[in-house]
N, CA, C and O of each residue as an XYZ file, in Angstrom:
412
protein
N    -119.982     21.222     -6.343
C    -121.467     21.836     -6.122
C    -120.964     23.372     -7.005
O    -119.867     23.862     -7.275
N    -121.934     23.649     -7.176
C    -121.969     25.196     -7.845
C    -121.954     26.400     -6.697
O    -122.887     26.552     -5.908
N    -120.904     27.134     -6.713
C    -121.154     28.254     -6.431
C    -122.865     29.019     -6.220
O    -123.743     28.889     -7.072
N    -122.990     29.560     -5.312
C    -124.287     30.397     -4.824
C    -123.462     31.868     -5.242
O    -122.234     31.881     -5.146
N    -124.142     33.000     -5.671
C    -124.013     34.453     -4.979
C    -124.350     34.661     -3.572
O    -125.076     35.654     -3.624
N    -124.260     34.336     -2.416
C    -124.044     34.647     -1.850
C    -122.894     33.776     -1.639
O    -121.970     34.546     -1.377
N    -122.646     33.088     -1.624
C    -121.172     31.936     -2.202
C    -119.820     33.033     -2.237
O    -118.926     33.352     -1.453
N    -120.322     33.470     -3.896
C    -119.835     34.648     -3.984
C    -119.200     35.709     -3.581
O    -118.022     36.025     -3.743
N    -120.483     36.514     -2.772
C    -120.219     37.592     -2.329
C    -119.734     37.324     -1.046
O    -119.345     38.442     -0.707
N    -119.513     36.602     -0.147
C    -118.265     36.090      0.339
C    -117.589     35.709      0.693
O    -117.267     35.463      1.856
N    -116.792     35.401     -1.040
C    -115.724     35.470     -1.200
C    -114.799     37.045     -1.399
O    -113.833     37.619     -0.897
N    -115.712     37.228     -2.357
C    -115.177     38.437     -2.598
C    -115.033     39.117     -1.647
O    -113.977     39.724     -1.823
N    -115.558     39.451     -0.521
C    -115.526     40.377      1.111
C    -114.734     39.350      1.625
O    -114.397     40.063      2.570
N    -114.163     38.354      1.834
C    -112.886     38.005      2.253
C    -111.758     37.773      2.053
O    -110.935     37.390      2.885
N    -111.488     38.104      0.227
C    -110.503     38.956     -0.188
C    -110.158     40.238      0.165
O    -109.096     40.735      0.541
N    -111.552     40.797     -0.081
C    -111.476     42.361      0.226
C    -110.672     42.606      1.854
O    -109.841     43.464      2.150
N    -111.198     41.650      2.618
C    -110.945     42.331      4.089
C    -109.135     41.305      4.259
O    -108.185     41.298      5.042
N    -109.508     40.655      3.100
C    -107.500     40.241      3.406
C    -106.673     41.188      2.820
O    -105.529     41.520      3.130
N    -107.517     41.642      1.790
C    -106.484     43.046      1.292
C    -105.849     44.239      2.127
O    -104.785     44.818      2.342
N    -107.470     44.225      2.522
C    -107.891     45.600      3.723
C    -106.277     45.153      4.687
O    -105.161     45.671      4.642
N    -106.743     44.140      5.390
C    -105.831     43.191      6.679
C    -104.351     43.392      6.744
O    -103.693     43.709      7.735
N    -103.707     43.032      4.873
C    -102.667     43.360      4.840
C    -102.098     44.481      4.685
O    -101.070     44.758      5.304
N    -102.592     45.193      3.951
C    -102.606     47.238      3.915
C    -102.173     47.317      5.615
O    -101.112     47.481      6.218
N    -103.536     47.114      5.993
C    -102.936     47.814      7.360
C    -102.143     47.384      8.603
O    -102.013     48.061      9.623
N    -101.500     45.855      8.317
C    -100.692     44.955      9.094
C     -99.468     46.122      8.070
O     -98.688     46.787      8.752
N     -99.423     46.220      7.078
C     -98.228     46.533      6.707
C     -97.709     48.625      6.697
O     -96.708     49.265      6.375
N     -99.065     48.948      7.237
C     -98.586     50.274      7.526
C     -98.138     50.224      8.178
O     -97.019     50.718      8.317
N     -99.239     49.093      9.598
C     -98.370     49.452     11.009
C     -97.091     49.045     10.821
O     -96.351     49.585     11.643
N     -96.539     48.330     10.094
C     -94.689     47.918     10.333
C     -93.892     48.709      9.687
O     -92.669     48.840      9.708
N     -94.752     49.241      9.091
C     -93.603     50.362      8.158
C     -92.959     51.528      9.536
O     -93.344     52.420      8.780
N     -92.667     51.913     10.154
C     -91.608     51.891     10.984
C     -90.543     51.028     11.854
O     -89.437     51.476     12.156
N     -90.966     49.849     12.191
C     -89.570     48.598     12.151
C     -89.156     48.008     11.037
O     -88.261     47.177     11.190
N     -89.751     48.293      9.388
C     -89.068     47.955      8.447
C     -89.110     48.525      6.827
O     -89.997     48.340      5.994
N     -88.069     49.139      6.714
C     -88.320     50.058      5.652
C     -87.660     49.450      4.619
O     -86.438     49.306      4.668
N     -88.567     48.928      3.331
C     -88.742     48.767      1.882
C     -87.612     49.689      0.976
O     -86.829     49.256      0.131
N     -87.738     50.690      1.301
C     -86.658     51.220      0.547
C     -85.528     50.873      0.203
O     -84.535     50.551      0.855
N     -85.709     50.945     -0.766
C     -83.895     49.903     -1.693
C     -83.371     48.740     -1.681
O     -82.239     48.455     -2.070
N     -84.626     47.621     -0.985
C     -84.970     46.492     -1.288
C     -85.503     45.963     -2.445
O     -86.112     46.711     -3.209
N     -85.364     44.744     -2.705
C     -85.847     44.205     -3.200
C     -86.819     43.058     -2.874
O     -86.474     42.109     -2.170
N     -88.358     43.208     -3.544
C     -89.842     41.895     -3.036
C     -89.844     41.354     -4.327
O     -89.857     41.752     -5.492
N     -89.828     40.360     -3.734
C     -90.226     38.768     -4.902
C     -92.198     39.401     -4.475
O     -92.686     40.175     -3.652
N     -92.579     38.786     -5.251
C     -94.429     38.817     -5.178
C     -94.689     37.052     -6.989
O     -94.771     36.818     -8.195
N     -94.676     36.568     -5.736
C     -95.892     35.446     -6.463
C     -97.257     35.494     -6.485
O     -98.054     35.843     -5.614
N     -97.442     35.035     -7.776
C     -99.431     35.115     -8.178
C     -99.384     37.495     -7.947
O    -100.332     38.113     -7.462
N     -98.383     38.012     -8.335
C     -98.118     39.077     -8.133
C     -99.057     40.113     -9.374
O     -98.967     41.327     -9.556
N     -99.985     39.039    -10.122
C    -100.456     39.842    -11.534
C    -102.441     40.617    -11.116
O    -103.374     41.349    -11.446
N    -102.078     40.007    -10.524
C    -103.559     40.389     -9.804
C    -104.251     40.225     -8.535
O    -103.680     39.273     -8.002
N    -104.927     40.528     -7.970
C    -105.644     40.058     -6.852
C    -104.855     40.818     -4.906
O    -104.302     41.909     -4.771
N    -105.050     40.022     -4.043
C    -103.842     40.798     -3.127
C    -102.776     40.439     -2.998
O    -102.275     40.524     -1.877
N    -101.771     39.724     -4.447
C    -100.616     39.990     -4.941
C    -100.119     41.010     -5.688
O     -98.912     41.148     -5.889
N    -101.192     41.937     -6.233
C    -100.674     43.129     -6.598
C    -101.312     44.204     -6.468
O    -101.248     45.160     -7.241
N    -102.351     44.081     -4.914
C    -101.985     45.027     -3.578
C    -100.482     45.232     -3.653
O     -99.803     46.115     -4.179
N    -100.136     43.994     -2.871
C     -99.328     43.762     -1.841
C     -97.361     44.430     -2.941
O     -96.204     44.557     -2.539
N     -98.041     44.652     -4.341
C     -96.683     44.668     -4.672
C     -96.906     46.302     -5.294
O     -96.156     46.830     -6.115
N     -97.852     46.792     -4.819
C     -98.602     48.914     -5.770
C     -97.757     49.187     -4.221
O     -96.998     50.119     -3.954
N     -98.102     48.247     -3.498
C     -97.800     48.506     -1.928
C     -96.694     48.778     -1.883
O     -96.521     49.986     -1.721
N     -95.111     47.743     -2.007
C     -94.116     47.837     -1.796
C     -93.695     49.009     -2.666
O     -93.458     50.144     -2.254
N     -93.606     48.397     -4.487
C     -93.268     50.388     -5.509
C     -93.726     51.308     -4.898
O     -92.765     51.852     -4.355
N     -94.631     51.829     -4.648
C     -94.696     52.928     -3.395
C     -93.675     53.384     -2.398
O     -92.927     54.359     -2.468
N     -93.814     52.327     -1.290
C     -92.412     52.329     -0.533
C     -91.388     52.169     -1.086
O     -90.511     51.696     -0.363
N     -90.923     52.508     -2.808
C     -89.734     52.220     -2.476
C     -88.956     51.592     -3.211
O     -87.931     51.819     -3.854
N     -89.977     50.318     -2.891
C     -88.662     48.755     -3.349
C     -88.979     48.637     -4.354
O     -89.955     49.029     -4.994
N     -87.749     47.798     -4.658
C     -87.554     47.253     -6.466
C     -88.852     45.563     -6.215
O     -88.907     44.714     -5.325
N     -89.701     45.786     -7.551
C     -90.414     45.185     -7.497
C     -90.553     43.891     -8.865
O     -90.635     44.315    -10.018
N     -90.569     42.299     -8.606
C     -89.996     41.226     -8.851
C     -91.971     40.829     -8.791
O     -92.149     40.520     -7.613
N     -92.412     40.798     -9.027
C     -93.882     40.009     -9.615
C     -93.729     39.347    -11.220
O     -93.386     39.754    -12.330
N     -94.492     37.316    -10.226
C     -94.540     36.401    -11.345
C     -95.368     35.864    -11.346
O     -95.876     35.659    -10.244
N     -95.961     35.355    -12.432
C     -97.441     34.353    -12.319
C     -97.629     33.960    -13.711
O     -96.835     34.470    -14.502
N     -98.572     33.106    -14.217
C     -98.541     32.413    -15.518
C     -98.571     32.852    -16.458
O     -97.926     32.381    -17.394
N     -99.591     34.290    -16.614
C    -100.508     34.427    -18.084
C     -99.455     36.025    -17.759
O     -98.943     36.631    -16.818
N     -99.621     36.120    -19.384
C     -98.460     36.910    -19.166
C     -99.102     38.202    -19.983
O     -98.155     38.986    -20.051
N    -100.030     38.697    -20.513
C    -100.604     39.290    -20.560
C    -101.252     39.587    -19.706
O    -101.859     40.539    -20.198
N    -101.859     39.402    -18.019
C    -102.119     39.896    -16.855
C    -100.906     40.252    -16.337
O    -101.099     41.201    -15.577
N     -99.632     39.924    -16.382
C     -98.208     40.448    -15.829
C     -98.196     41.859    -16.617
O     -98.102     42.793    -15.820
N     -98.284     42.380    -18.361
C     -97.935     42.781    -18.595
C     -98.893     44.366    -18.289
O     -98.704     45.522    -18.669
N     -99.957     43.720    -17.424
C    -101.100     44.926    -17.178
C    -100.494     45.094    -16.207
O     -99.706     46.027    -16.359
N    -100.428     44.421    -14.732
C     -99.722     44.119    -13.791
C     -97.936     44.957    -13.805
O     -97.294     45.609    -12.982
N     -97.709     44.504    -15.128
C     -96.375     45.244    -14.229
C     -96.789     47.607    -14.767
O     -96.134     48.581    -14.396
N     -98.218     47.557    -15.789
C     -97.939     48.999    -16.650
C     -98.837     49.919    -15.026
O     -98.974     51.123    -14.810
N     -99.248     48.772    -14.236
C    -100.633     48.886    -13.670
C     -99.115     50.126    -12.054
O     -99.325     51.159    -11.417
N     -97.837     49.174    -12.120
C     -97.082     49.580    -10.616
C     -96.181     50.579    -11.616
O     -95.871     51.660    -11.115
N     -95.773     50.337    -12.862
C     -94.923     51.733    -13.462
C     -95.991     52.756    -13.356
O     -95.598     53.796    -13.885
N     -97.388     52.880    -12.795
C     -98.252     54.229    -12.960
C     -97.849     54.402    -11.822
O     -97.140     55.370    -11.546
N     -98.382     53.106    -10.537
C     -98.157     53.865     -9.247
C     -96.175     54.902     -9.228
O     -95.903     55.645     -8.286
N     -95.796     54.815     -9.670
C     -94.659     55.398     -9.417
C     -93.159     54.552     -9.042
O     -92.019     54.727     -8.612
N     -94.111     53.510     -9.560
C     -92.264     52.617     -9.797
C     -91.563     52.847    -11.467
O     -92.188     53.410    -12.365
N     -90.156     52.281    -11.626
C     -89.065     52.777    -12.870
C     -89.317     51.770    -13.650
O     -89.830     50.724    -13.252
N     -89.036     51.962    -14.623
C     -88.529     50.703    -15.626
C     -87.600     49.984    -14.751
O     -87.798     48.779    -14.592
N     -86.690     50.506    -14.207
C     -85.422     50.085    -13.481
C     -85.612     49.043    -12.265
O     -84.912     48.185    -11.726
N     -86.791     49.507    -12.123
C     -87.379     49.536    -10.568
C     -88.248     48.327    -10.284
O     -88.095     47.801     -9.181
N     -89.129     47.814    -11.112
C     -90.274     46.970    -11.964
C     -89.844     45.493    -12.865
O     -89.865     45.593    -14.091
N     -89.497     44.274    -12.308
C     -89.522     43.038    -12.815
C     -90.374     42.237    -13.382
O     -89.917     41.115    -13.161
N     -91.479     42.115    -14.069
C     -92.450     41.346    -14.263
C     -91.807     39.770    -15.334
O     -91.561     39.824    -16.539
N     -91.699     38.790    -14.642
C     -91.599     37.533    -15.378
C     -92.961     36.091    -15.221
O     -93.384     35.505    -14.224
N     -93.240     35.977    -16.442
C     -93.533     34.755    -16.573
C     -93.466     33.323    -16.249
O     -93.015     32.583    -17.124
N     -93.863     32.789    -15.069
C     -93.250     31.975    -15.278
C     -94.494     31.091    -13.858
O     -95.228     31.635    -13.033
N     -94.254     29.708    -14.115
C     -95.760     28.213    -13.595
C     -94.992     28.344    -12.432
O     -95.918     27.898    -11.755
N     -94.099     28.565    -11.574
C     -93.946     27.611    -10.575
C     -94.368     26.094     -9.501
O     -94.155     25.855     -8.312
N     -94.804     25.585    -10.218
C     -95.955     23.893     -9.732
C     -94.508     23.738    -10.661
O     -93.510     23.237    -10.142
N     -94.500     24.184    -11.983
C     -93.235     23.144    -13.151
C     -91.827     23.765    -13.318
O     -91.218     24.760    -13.711
N     -91.680     22.288    -12.655
C     -90.153     22.560    -11.977
C     -89.245     22.423    -12.502
O     -88.137     22.168    -12.029
N     -89.761     22.669    -14.346
C     -88.747     22.838    -15.715
C     -88.216     24.385    -15.867
O     -87.192     24.719    -16.463
N     -88.964     25.087    -15.323
C     -89.337     26.660    -15.375
C     -88.065     27.321    -14.450
O     -88.007     28.536    -14.260
């Protein structure tokens, strides 16, 4: 089945809504769970919701490790996290395919 523009728009809206919801939930729980000094691993952290969550964790003072399959996307995401206030020592980007048991 070929996606229509309506389906595509719906998927984008859903993705944006989920990112907004995740940020809101994160913000509301902030008082009960402090990320400063903690380490956060986010799979699929090079784009989309994973990158949004990684940015938020970096802003909260966490050490952030992201992994994804595409090295170029990871390099861009790592630079994005550094631009958001992460430091060289607090941002780790690993190119890994978690579906491959040999990695």
